[in-house]
N, C-alpha and C positions, 0 to 999 in steps of 0.2 A: 752150581756156582754158590760160593758164599754170600750170605747178605752182607753189605756195608752196614757197619755199626758206628764208624766215626767219618767225619769229613774235616781235614785239616786246611787252614787258610794262611796264608802269608799276611802280614801287615797291609800292604796295598791291596790286596784282595778284599779284606774288611773295608777299607776306607773307600775303595770303589763301591763296594756294595752299599754303603752310608750314603756316598755322594747319590747313587741311583734313587735310593729310597726317598731321599729329601728333594731330589729333582734339580740338583744343583748344576748350573751351566758354566760357571767360570770360577777362578780363584784357585789357589793351592791350599788344599784341606790335609791334615795331619791327623793321625790317631792320637787319641787321648784317653788315658785310663786313668781314674780315680781310685786310690787306695785307701782304705781305712786301717786304724790300728787299734787294737784291743788287748788287754793283759789279762793273764789267767795263771794260776798256779796249777801245776800238773804234776803228777807223780803215781807211781803204782802203789805206794802205801804213805802213811804220813810221816814216814822217816825219809823218804826220797824226793819230797816236794820241791820242785824249782819253778821259778818265774819263766813265762813263755810269753810269746807274743802270736796273736792270731791277725793275718793280714788279709781281710776280704776285699774283693773287688767291689767298689761300690757303684760305679757306673762306667760304661764305654763310649764314647764321643768322638766326633771329630771337630776340630777347630781350625780357624783360617792359620796359615802359615805364611811367615815372611819369607822363607827360601826353600826350594825342594831339598827333602831328606828322604832317607830310606823308610820313613814313616807316612810319607805324604804322596797325594796323587794330585795332578792338575785336572780339575773338573772338565777342562775344555777339550781334554783328550779321551773321555770317558764315552764309550761308544752304548747307546741304547738300542735295546732289541724289544720288539714289541711281537708277541706271539697270539695270532688268532687263527684257531683250527690248525690246518696245516701249512700256513703260511707265516713266514717271519719278515717283519719289516724292519730293516736297522736303520737307524738315525743317528747318524756321527755329527758331531758338532763341526762347525766350519774350519777350526784348527787341526782337527783330526783329519778331516777330508782333505785339507791341502798338503798334510804330511803324507797322506797314502798316495794322493796323485804324483808328488814329487818323487817318491820312492819308486814308484811305477816307471816314471820317465828316465830316471836314471840308470834302471836295469836293463832298457832296451837298446 
């Protein structure tokens, strides 16, 4: 079997991971990426030089959001799992647990 060399994540997966990292339990949080811009002259020789821009990612963060978007996650819906040995303890917030229970009731 081939060794995995790359893992890709959606915006929401990144936000959820950062919410877990910070231990946030409530509020809508959105992905925020700060870019910089630098100018440089590039070319293959002295007669083909052209101005160009380099746009580095300065930082990746999450910030409070006013409304839900495709870049945000409601921290109260994030499920936390704790692994100890061969046991997994799942701790959902009250809002998530209520949603889960209501879905099960409606299915029966």
